[in-house]
PAVOFI-36632 format. One record per residue (C-alpha): residue in one letter; chain; y, x negated, z; residue number from 1. Coordinates in Angstrom, 2 decimals. Example, Ala and Ser with C-alpha at 12.3 -4.5 7.8 and 13.67 -1.06 7.14 Angstrom:
2
[atom "a","A",[-4.50,-12.30,7.80],1] [atom "s","A",[-1.06,-13.67,7.14],2] 
This chain:
414
[atom "x","A",[-176.22,0.18,-97.79],1] [atom "x","A",[-174.13,2.18,-99.97],2] [atom "x","A",[-170.75,2.18,-99.53],3] [atom "x","A",[-170.67,6.14,-99.18],4] [atom "x","A",[-173.49,5.73,-96.19],5] [atom "x","A",[-171.31,2.95,-94.96],6] [atom "x","A",[-168.15,4.76,-94.58],7] [atom "x","A",[-170.14,8.45,-93.61],8] [atom "x","A",[-171.39,5.68,-90.81],9] [atom "x","A",[-167.56,4.38,-89.77],10] [atom "x","A",[-166.97,7.99,-89.46],11] [atom "x","A",[-169.84,8.44,-86.88],12] [atom "x","A",[-168.60,5.97,-84.88],13] [atom "x","A",[-164.93,6.87,-84.80],14] [atom "x","A",[-166.04,10.57,-83.81],15] [atom "x","A",[-165.92,12.04,-80.61],16] [atom "x","A",[-169.39,11.33,-80.35],17] [atom "x","A",[-169.62,10.19,-77.05],18] [atom "x","A",[-168.75,13.52,-75.42],19] [atom "x","A",[-172.28,13.86,-74.09],20] [atom "x","A",[-172.93,11.33,-71.71],21] [atom "x","A",[-169.14,10.10,-70.89],22] [atom "x","A",[-168.36,13.25,-69.18],23] [atom "x","A",[-170.97,11.74,-66.61],24] [atom "x","A",[-169.85,8.03,-67.05],25] [atom "x","A",[-165.72,8.53,-67.74],26] [atom "x","A",[-165.45,4.98,-66.81],27] [atom "x","A",[-166.46,4.56,-70.76],28] [atom "x","A",[-164.01,5.74,-72.29],29] [atom "x","A",[-162.22,2.58,-72.71],30] [atom "x","A",[-165.29,1.51,-74.71],31] [atom "x","A",[-165.14,4.68,-76.59],32] [atom "x","A",[-161.47,4.13,-77.51],33] [atom "x","A",[-162.24,0.49,-78.53],34] [atom "x","A",[-165.39,1.67,-80.82],35] [atom "x","A",[-163.03,4.25,-82.41],36] [atom "x","A",[-160.46,2.23,-83.13],37] [atom "x","A",[-162.87,-0.51,-84.07],38] [atom "x","A",[-164.40,2.40,-86.87],39] [atom "x","A",[-161.28,3.85,-87.93],40] [atom "x","A",[-159.47,0.38,-88.36],41] [atom "x","A",[-162.62,-0.95,-90.30],42] [atom "x","A",[-162.75,2.45,-92.61],43] [atom "x","A",[-159.08,2.12,-92.94],44] [atom "x","A",[-159.67,-1.64,-94.30],45] [atom "x","A",[-162.38,-0.61,-97.01],46] [atom "x","A",[-160.02,2.31,-98.15],47] [atom "x","A",[-157.25,2.27,-101.25],48] [atom "x","A",[-154.70,4.08,-99.59],49] [atom "x","A",[-152.69,2.50,-96.96],50] [atom "x","A",[-151.73,2.67,-93.58],51] [atom "x","A",[-149.47,4.54,-92.02],52] [atom "x","A",[-147.88,3.03,-88.88],53] [atom "x","A",[-147.18,5.56,-86.15],54] [atom "x","A",[-143.83,6.67,-85.09],55] [atom "x","A",[-143.43,5.28,-81.27],56] [atom "x","A",[-140.00,6.01,-79.24],57] [atom "x","A",[-138.09,3.07,-78.36],58] [atom "x","A",[-137.62,3.38,-74.97],59] [atom "x","A",[-141.27,3.67,-74.29],60] [atom "x","A",[-141.41,-0.06,-75.27],61] [atom "x","A",[-138.65,-0.14,-72.66],62] [atom "x","A",[-140.35,1.50,-69.94],63] [atom "x","A",[-143.05,-1.05,-70.51],64] [atom "x","A",[-140.75,-3.88,-70.20],65] [atom "x","A",[-139.44,-2.99,-67.07],66] [atom "x","A",[-142.63,-2.35,-65.64],67] [atom "x","A",[-143.66,-5.78,-65.98],68] [atom "x","A",[-140.47,-6.69,-64.74],69] [atom "x","A",[-140.84,-5.17,-61.69],70] [atom "x","A",[-144.18,-7.87,-60.91],71] [atom "x","A",[-141.32,-10.03,-59.87],72] [atom "x","A",[-140.51,-7.81,-56.79],73] [atom "x","A",[-144.08,-6.11,-56.58],74] [atom "x","A",[-145.99,-6.10,-53.43],75] [atom "x","A",[-149.09,-7.33,-55.87],76] [atom "x","A",[-147.73,-9.44,-59.00],77] [atom "x","A",[-150.78,-9.67,-60.14],78] [atom "x","A",[-152.29,-6.70,-59.78],79] [atom "x","A",[-148.92,-5.47,-62.21],80] [atom "x","A",[-148.86,-7.75,-65.04],81] [atom "x","A",[-153.02,-6.46,-65.22],82] [atom "x","A",[-151.96,-2.75,-65.19],83] [atom "x","A",[-149.12,-3.39,-67.93],84] [atom "x","A",[-151.41,-5.48,-69.54],85] [atom "x","A",[-153.87,-2.49,-69.93],86] [atom "x","A",[-150.94,-0.67,-71.02],87] [atom "x","A",[-150.00,-3.03,-73.79],88] [atom "x","A",[-154.24,-2.14,-75.00],89] [atom "x","A",[-154.21,1.02,-74.64],90] [atom "x","A",[-151.03,1.49,-77.30],91] [atom "x","A",[-151.70,-1.07,-79.30],92] [atom "x","A",[-155.51,0.89,-79.57],93] [atom "x","A",[-154.14,3.84,-80.10],94] [atom "x","A",[-151.67,2.76,-82.59],95] [atom "x","A",[-154.29,0.85,-84.63],96] [atom "x","A",[-156.79,4.33,-84.38],97] [atom "x","A",[-154.10,6.61,-85.60],98] [atom "x","A",[-153.12,4.23,-88.46],99] [atom "x","A",[-156.77,3.62,-89.38],100] [atom "x","A",[-156.99,7.62,-89.22],101] [atom "x","A",[-154.53,8.01,-91.79],102] [atom "x","A",[-156.46,6.56,-94.42],103] [atom "x","A",[-159.51,9.27,-94.19],104] [atom "x","A",[-160.28,11.22,-96.87],105] [atom "x","A",[-160.03,15.13,-95.92],106] [atom "x","A",[-163.73,15.21,-96.29],107] [atom "x","A",[-163.79,12.69,-93.65],108] [atom "x","A",[-161.38,14.26,-91.32],109] [atom "x","A",[-163.83,17.32,-91.74],110] [atom "x","A",[-166.75,15.44,-90.83],111] [atom "x","A",[-164.98,13.72,-87.88],112] [atom "x","A",[-163.61,16.88,-86.64],113] [atom "x","A",[-167.35,18.96,-87.02],114] [atom "x","A",[-169.42,16.06,-84.64],115] [atom "x","A",[-166.18,16.59,-82.03],116] [atom "x","A",[-166.85,20.10,-82.09],117] [atom "x","A",[-170.49,20.16,-82.18],118] [atom "x","A",[-170.83,16.70,-79.43],119] [atom "x","A",[-168.20,18.87,-77.26],120] [atom "x","A",[-170.66,21.88,-77.18],121] [atom "x","A",[-173.38,19.83,-76.43],122] [atom "x","A",[-171.37,18.54,-73.58],123] [atom "x","A",[-170.61,21.89,-72.55],124] [atom "x","A",[-173.93,22.49,-72.86],125] [atom "x","A",[-175.02,19.97,-70.24],126] [atom "x","A",[-172.45,20.30,-68.05],127] [atom "x","A",[-173.61,24.24,-67.54],128] [atom "x","A",[-177.46,23.05,-67.33],129] [atom "x","A",[-176.04,20.12,-64.24],130] [atom "x","A",[-173.45,22.72,-62.57],131] [atom "x","A",[-176.37,25.18,-62.43],132] [atom "x","A",[-179.55,23.01,-61.75],133] [atom "x","A",[-178.32,20.14,-59.88],134] [atom "x","A",[-180.36,20.34,-56.75],135] [atom "x","A",[-183.57,20.75,-58.65],136] [atom "x","A",[-182.68,18.44,-61.06],137] [atom "x","A",[-182.17,15.94,-57.92],138] [atom "x","A",[-184.80,16.56,-56.24],139] [atom "x","A",[-186.84,15.85,-59.39],140] [atom "x","A",[-185.20,12.61,-60.09],141] [atom "x","A",[-186.02,11.39,-56.26],142] [atom "x","A",[-189.50,12.37,-56.47],143] [atom "x","A",[-189.39,10.17,-59.62],144] [atom "x","A",[-187.76,7.46,-58.88],145] [atom "x","A",[-186.64,7.65,-55.16],146] [atom "x","A",[-187.94,5.89,-52.40],147] [atom "x","A",[-188.84,5.91,-48.57],148] [atom "x","A",[-185.80,6.72,-46.71],149] [atom "x","A",[-183.21,6.66,-50.18],150] [atom "x","A",[-180.28,9.08,-49.58],151] [atom "x","A",[-179.76,11.53,-52.07],152] [atom "x","A",[-176.76,10.00,-52.63],153] [atom "x","A",[-178.23,6.79,-54.54],154] [atom "x","A",[-180.02,9.28,-57.29],155] [atom "x","A",[-177.43,12.07,-57.28],156] [atom "x","A",[-174.85,9.64,-60.00],157] [atom "x","A",[-177.97,9.99,-62.35],158] [atom "x","A",[-177.30,13.23,-63.03],159] [atom "x","A",[-173.67,14.88,-62.07],160] [atom "x","A",[-170.55,15.58,-63.90],161] [atom "x","A",[-168.01,14.91,-61.42],162] [atom "x","A",[-164.95,16.14,-61.32],163] [atom "x","A",[-163.33,13.40,-64.07],164] [atom "x","A",[-166.27,14.75,-66.60],165] [atom "x","A",[-165.23,18.31,-66.05],166] [atom "x","A",[-161.13,16.89,-66.56],167] [atom "x","A",[-162.61,15.27,-70.08],168] [atom "x","A",[-163.83,18.43,-70.87],169] [atom "x","A",[-160.91,20.47,-70.56],170] [atom "x","A",[-158.34,18.30,-72.21],171] [atom "x","A",[-161.16,17.35,-75.05],172] [atom "x","A",[-161.02,21.84,-74.96],173] [atom "x","A",[-158.49,21.77,-76.73],174] [atom "x","A",[-158.21,20.53,-79.87],175] [atom "x","A",[-161.84,21.48,-80.18],176] [atom "x","A",[-160.23,25.47,-79.89],177] [atom "x","A",[-158.22,24.89,-82.46],178] [atom "x","A",[-161.06,23.75,-85.02],179] [atom "x","A",[-163.20,27.09,-84.35],180] [atom "x","A",[-160.31,29.31,-84.97],181] [atom "x","A",[-159.84,29.10,-88.04],182] [atom "x","A",[-163.45,29.92,-88.52],183] [atom "x","A",[-164.92,33.62,-88.76],184] [atom "x","A",[-166.96,33.16,-85.35],185] [atom "x","A",[-163.77,31.75,-83.44],186] [atom "x","A",[-163.03,35.22,-82.28],187] [atom "x","A",[-165.84,35.59,-79.42],188] [atom "x","A",[-166.76,31.06,-79.81],189] [atom "x","A",[-163.61,30.59,-77.96],190] [atom "x","A",[-163.59,33.01,-75.16],191] [atom "x","A",[-167.08,32.60,-74.78],192] [atom "x","A",[-166.67,28.79,-74.44],193] [atom "x","A",[-163.80,28.90,-71.90],194] [atom "x","A",[-165.24,31.27,-69.77],195] [atom "x","A",[-167.98,28.89,-69.32],196] [atom "x","A",[-165.01,26.12,-68.95],197] [atom "x","A",[-163.62,27.86,-66.53],198] [atom "x","A",[-167.22,28.75,-64.12],199] [atom "x","A",[-168.39,25.27,-64.63],200] [atom "x","A",[-165.51,23.79,-62.69],201] [atom "x","A",[-165.34,26.11,-60.30],202] [atom "x","A",[-169.16,25.39,-59.70],203] [atom "x","A",[-168.29,21.93,-58.99],204] [atom "x","A",[-165.03,21.82,-57.28],205] [atom "x","A",[-162.88,20.50,-59.71],206] [atom "x","A",[-159.43,22.24,-58.75],207] [atom "x","A",[-157.10,20.26,-60.92],208] [atom "x","A",[-159.63,20.89,-64.09],209] [atom "x","A",[-159.44,23.98,-63.57],210] [atom "x","A",[-155.98,24.34,-62.77],211] [atom "x","A",[-154.97,22.58,-65.48],212] [atom "x","A",[-157.39,24.58,-68.51],213] [atom "x","A",[-155.94,27.56,-66.97],214] [atom "x","A",[-151.64,26.57,-67.31],215] [atom "x","A",[-152.56,24.89,-70.92],216] [atom "x","A",[-153.80,28.52,-71.44],217] [atom "x","A",[-151.78,30.22,-70.71],218] [atom "x","A",[-148.78,27.60,-72.24],219] [atom "x","A",[-150.91,28.17,-75.52],220] [atom "x","A",[-150.43,31.80,-75.73],221] [atom "x","A",[-146.34,31.49,-74.71],222] [atom "x","A",[-146.64,29.02,-77.90],223] [atom "x","A",[-148.52,32.16,-80.22],224] [atom "x","A",[-146.37,34.48,-78.81],225] [atom "x","A",[-142.72,32.39,-78.61],226] [atom "x","A",[-143.07,29.26,-79.92],227] [atom "x","A",[-139.82,28.00,-79.82],228] [atom "x","A",[-139.25,28.99,-75.73],229] [atom "x","A",[-142.93,26.58,-75.50],230] [atom "x","A",[-141.71,24.07,-77.16],231] [atom "x","A",[-137.99,23.98,-74.69],232] [atom "x","A",[-140.47,24.41,-71.36],233] [atom "x","A",[-141.99,21.53,-72.14],234] [atom "x","A",[-140.11,18.81,-74.10],235] [atom "x","A",[-137.23,19.95,-70.63],236] [atom "x","A",[-139.96,20.30,-68.10],237] [atom "x","A",[-141.72,17.81,-67.95],238] [atom "x","A",[-139.22,15.03,-68.03],239] [atom "x","A",[-137.30,16.97,-65.43],240] [atom "x","A",[-140.58,16.92,-63.32],241] [atom "x","A",[-140.81,13.38,-63.53],242] [atom "x","A",[-136.86,13.25,-62.24],243] [atom "x","A",[-136.65,16.01,-59.91],244] [atom "x","A",[-140.54,15.48,-58.46],245] [atom "x","A",[-138.90,13.84,-55.26],246] [atom "x","A",[-136.28,16.15,-54.61],247] [atom "x","A",[-138.91,19.05,-55.59],248] [atom "x","A",[-141.35,17.97,-52.88],249] [atom "x","A",[-138.82,17.86,-49.61],250] [atom "x","A",[-138.77,21.46,-50.24],251] [atom "x","A",[-142.44,21.69,-49.18],252] [atom "x","A",[-143.73,21.51,-45.79],253] [atom "x","A",[-147.60,21.17,-45.43],254] [atom "x","A",[-147.98,23.06,-42.16],255] [atom "x","A",[-146.08,25.82,-43.55],256] [atom "x","A",[-147.95,25.95,-46.78],257] [atom "x","A",[-151.33,26.20,-44.64],258] [atom "x","A",[-150.15,28.79,-42.09],259] [atom "x","A",[-149.30,30.73,-45.61],260] [atom "x","A",[-152.04,30.37,-47.89],261] [atom "x","A",[-155.50,31.79,-46.40],262] [atom "x","A",[-158.06,29.08,-46.79],263] [atom "x","A",[-156.23,26.65,-48.14],264] [atom "x","A",[-158.04,23.85,-49.31],265] [atom "x","A",[-158.13,20.81,-46.92],266] [atom "x","A",[-158.24,18.08,-49.91],267] [atom "x","A",[-154.79,19.67,-50.88],268] [atom "x","A",[-153.41,19.85,-47.54],269] [atom "x","A",[-153.92,16.13,-47.05],270] [atom "x","A",[-152.20,15.87,-50.61],271] [atom "x","A",[-148.99,17.01,-49.41],272] [atom "x","A",[-149.06,14.92,-46.04],273] [atom "x","A",[-149.62,11.75,-49.06],274] [atom "x","A",[-147.03,13.23,-51.08],275] [atom "x","A",[-144.37,13.07,-47.91],276] [atom "x","A",[-145.49,9.68,-46.71],277] [atom "x","A",[-144.25,8.23,-50.19],278] [atom "x","A",[-141.05,9.88,-50.61],279] [atom "x","A",[-141.43,8.04,-47.32],280] [atom "x","A",[-141.69,4.66,-49.29],281] [atom "x","A",[-139.81,6.09,-51.83],282] [atom "x","A",[-136.27,6.43,-49.91],283] [atom "x","A",[-136.87,2.42,-48.52],284] [atom "x","A",[-136.58,0.89,-52.31],285] [atom "x","A",[-135.02,3.82,-54.41],286] [atom "x","A",[-133.75,2.13,-57.32],287] [atom "x","A",[-136.04,-0.66,-58.17],288] [atom "x","A",[-139.42,0.55,-56.64],289] [atom "x","A",[-141.90,-1.43,-54.94],290] [atom "x","A",[-143.57,-2.86,-58.27],291] [atom "x","A",[-146.70,-1.16,-60.47],292] [atom "x","A",[-149.83,-0.93,-58.49],293] [atom "x","A",[-148.28,-1.89,-55.39],294] [atom "x","A",[-149.25,1.55,-54.07],295] [atom "x","A",[-153.07,0.51,-53.23],296] [atom "x","A",[-150.71,-2.18,-50.75],297] [atom "x","A",[-147.99,-0.04,-49.04],298] [atom "x","A",[-146.69,-0.80,-46.13],299] [atom "x","A",[-148.16,1.79,-43.70],300] [atom "x","A",[-150.87,3.28,-46.39],301] [atom "x","A",[-154.24,2.24,-44.44],302] [atom "x","A",[-152.39,4.48,-41.68],303] [atom "x","A",[-154.19,7.77,-40.46],304] [atom "x","A",[-152.58,11.09,-40.48],305] [atom "x","A",[-154.10,13.03,-37.34],306] [atom "x","A",[-152.29,16.56,-37.46],307] [atom "x","A",[-154.58,19.88,-36.44],308] [atom "x","A",[-152.75,22.78,-35.45],309] [atom "x","A",[-153.17,26.26,-35.92],310] [atom "x","A",[-153.09,29.12,-38.66],311] [atom "x","A",[-153.34,32.55,-38.51],312] [atom "x","A",[-156.49,33.30,-40.59],313] [atom "x","A",[-158.44,30.84,-39.06],314] [atom "x","A",[-160.45,30.78,-35.29],315] [atom "x","A",[-160.37,27.30,-34.77],316] [atom "x","A",[-157.58,24.34,-35.60],317] [atom "x","A",[-156.94,23.47,-39.09],318] [atom "x","A",[-156.47,19.85,-39.78],319] [atom "x","A",[-157.69,16.14,-41.69],320] [atom "x","A",[-158.15,13.47,-40.91],321] [atom "x","A",[-157.28,11.22,-43.25],322] [atom "x","A",[-155.79,7.80,-44.96],323] [atom "x","A",[-151.94,8.02,-45.75],324] [atom "x","A",[-152.15,6.74,-49.02],325] [atom "x","A",[-155.61,6.37,-50.73],326] [atom "x","A",[-155.25,4.24,-53.19],327] [atom "x","A",[-152.32,6.12,-55.26],328] [atom "x","A",[-150.52,9.51,-54.62],329] [atom "x","A",[-152.47,11.40,-57.08],330] [atom "x","A",[-149.00,13.05,-58.28],331] [atom "x","A",[-147.36,10.48,-62.10],332] [atom "x","A",[-143.67,11.53,-61.03],333] [atom "x","A",[-143.93,10.39,-57.58],334] [atom "x","A",[-145.81,6.96,-58.32],335] [atom "x","A",[-143.72,6.58,-61.50],336] [atom "x","A",[-140.73,6.25,-58.38],337] [atom "x","A",[-142.73,5.18,-55.64],338] [atom "x","A",[-143.95,2.09,-58.09],339] [atom "x","A",[-140.41,1.12,-60.77],340] [atom "x","A",[-137.91,3.05,-58.82],341] [atom "x","A",[-134.94,5.73,-60.07],342] [atom "x","A",[-134.06,3.77,-63.43],343] [atom "x","A",[-138.74,3.73,-64.25],344] [atom "x","A",[-138.53,7.19,-64.00],345] [atom "x","A",[-135.36,7.69,-66.14],346] [atom "x","A",[-137.03,5.97,-68.66],347] [atom "x","A",[-140.41,7.62,-68.55],348] [atom "x","A",[-138.20,10.73,-68.28],349] [atom "x","A",[-136.83,10.04,-71.67],350] [atom "x","A",[-139.75,8.21,-73.29],351] [atom "x","A",[-141.95,11.99,-72.75],352] [atom "x","A",[-138.70,13.85,-73.70],353] [atom "x","A",[-138.78,11.76,-76.95],354] [atom "x","A",[-142.55,12.03,-77.39],355] [atom "x","A",[-142.93,15.90,-76.23],356] [atom "x","A",[-140.19,16.69,-79.09],357] [atom "x","A",[-142.11,14.26,-82.01],358] [atom "x","A",[-145.54,16.24,-80.28],359] [atom "x","A",[-144.41,19.28,-80.26],360] [atom "x","A",[-142.47,19.20,-83.66],361] [atom "x","A",[-143.19,23.19,-85.72],362] [atom "x","A",[-145.25,22.63,-88.55],363] [atom "x","A",[-147.14,25.20,-91.02],364] [atom "x","A",[-150.23,25.72,-88.38],365] [atom "x","A",[-149.75,27.86,-85.56],366] [atom "x","A",[-153.19,27.63,-84.14],367] [atom "x","A",[-152.62,24.01,-84.16],368] [atom "x","A",[-149.41,24.08,-82.70],369] [atom "x","A",[-150.27,26.32,-80.29],370] [atom "x","A",[-153.59,23.81,-78.80],371] [atom "x","A",[-151.03,20.76,-78.75],372] [atom "x","A",[-149.06,22.63,-76.61],373] [atom "x","A",[-151.95,24.08,-74.25],374] [atom "x","A",[-153.43,20.74,-74.46],375] [atom "x","A",[-149.71,18.86,-73.46],376] [atom "x","A",[-149.26,21.04,-70.37],377] [atom "x","A",[-152.86,20.62,-68.79],378] [atom "x","A",[-152.39,16.77,-69.59],379] [atom "x","A",[-149.18,16.92,-66.97],380] [atom "x","A",[-150.62,19.42,-64.19],381] [atom "x","A",[-153.70,17.05,-64.17],382] [atom "x","A",[-151.50,13.92,-64.19],383] [atom "x","A",[-149.42,15.79,-61.18],384] [atom "x","A",[-152.15,16.62,-58.91],385] [atom "x","A",[-154.86,14.17,-59.86],386] [atom "x","A",[-155.77,10.58,-60.95],387] [atom "x","A",[-153.51,7.40,-60.61],388] [atom "x","A",[-151.56,7.25,-63.78],389] [atom "x","A",[-152.49,3.47,-64.37],390] [atom "x","A",[-156.32,4.28,-64.21],391] [atom "x","A",[-158.05,2.68,-67.51],392] [atom "x","A",[-160.13,5.86,-68.58],393] [atom "x","A",[-157.94,8.39,-68.32],394] [atom "x","A",[-155.62,6.86,-70.60],395] [atom "x","A",[-158.17,5.78,-72.91],396] [atom "x","A",[-158.97,9.31,-72.44],397] [atom "x","A",[-155.19,10.54,-73.64],398] [atom "x","A",[-155.51,8.09,-76.25],399] [atom "x","A",[-158.79,9.52,-77.22],400] [atom "x","A",[-157.42,13.59,-77.62],401] [atom "x","A",[-154.41,12.34,-79.74],402] [atom "x","A",[-156.59,10.67,-82.11],403] [atom "x","A",[-158.71,14.07,-81.76],404] [atom "x","A",[-155.67,15.86,-83.01],405] [atom "x","A",[-154.67,12.97,-85.50],406] [atom "x","A",[-157.60,14.23,-87.63],407] [atom "x","A",[-157.73,17.59,-87.11],408] [atom "x","A",[-154.40,18.03,-87.99],409] [atom "x","A",[-154.90,15.54,-91.09],410] [atom "x","A",[-158.26,17.66,-92.15],411] [atom "x","A",[-156.17,21.28,-92.15],412] [atom "x","A",[-153.33,19.15,-94.33],413] [atom "x","A",[-156.28,18.18,-96.61],414] 
């Protein structure tokens, strides 16, 4: 294989070619981050350009160190150490990814971006087919591979985007849209793709992904008109949300919300009850927390809520019978307070402030700056209403998106 073909193969491996299959297998983002990192590192080693190591806020290491220290008083010390190891692995992979990506030539960065945009379009098409014809596809799969008496759920995972896949599509949409808007056809391609993505999210009930996407688009619009206001809102608002979340949620009464909002979704009502339970546990260890990743073993967490009450917009009683804390709070700021306490929340807030300022620093490309602001808002919204903050696939997805943006910016500057 010639040198140019070898570099082209490495660029392909580093690029987001993996998007179509990964929306169906979200945990594969970990594998993809590893492949992209190794490909970037190999390409950089073959390049005459020097590596440029990315900047990291000093307090980020302090936050990780505090998380590691929390294993001393953790309810699950082994899990705590494993989570810290996972964080360090993702940070190390992303650091190498970004350092290697800096060695790409302008042509290689453009190829990376083209592959990513095409792969995202293919993934969106697959998601649309799945959302439209899922029942028919499932029947065909069952007729081909099913056995008598087999539950449909066994084969449904062979072809179903799931809500995590919708989140992957939403967060990777922002760098893709920044690329498409540079083209003359982008003025109609981006609105059309956004409409299809919103429809897909509604079809599969991916409320978290949909909410994050809409909020991200609104922040992008704000950044286009008032860029300074958008930067201030995110740089101050995100750390403030981490620090003030327990206080903010104290003003929310779950039953009052359910009575006031017609057709209030039961999963969200359950989430409000979970957050109430978590706030009570935070109050027991407000400074140090219970230890990283101890939410799964929280005292009383395996108990059940049994809540039923009348609401004005429904003839029958409204309520749930559900677990008090299923694995994690589905709220990143609350999980931070619960597991690493006020000290950890303060360290994370300062770290996010530093990272947000760096991420949103003014650049000449207003389209890319708006996309980065929208992506940050979308990621934060999803983190506040869904997923555990230590889930490896989620951390890997964030790392892959940051790498994607780095190559988009590199291509624009070339």
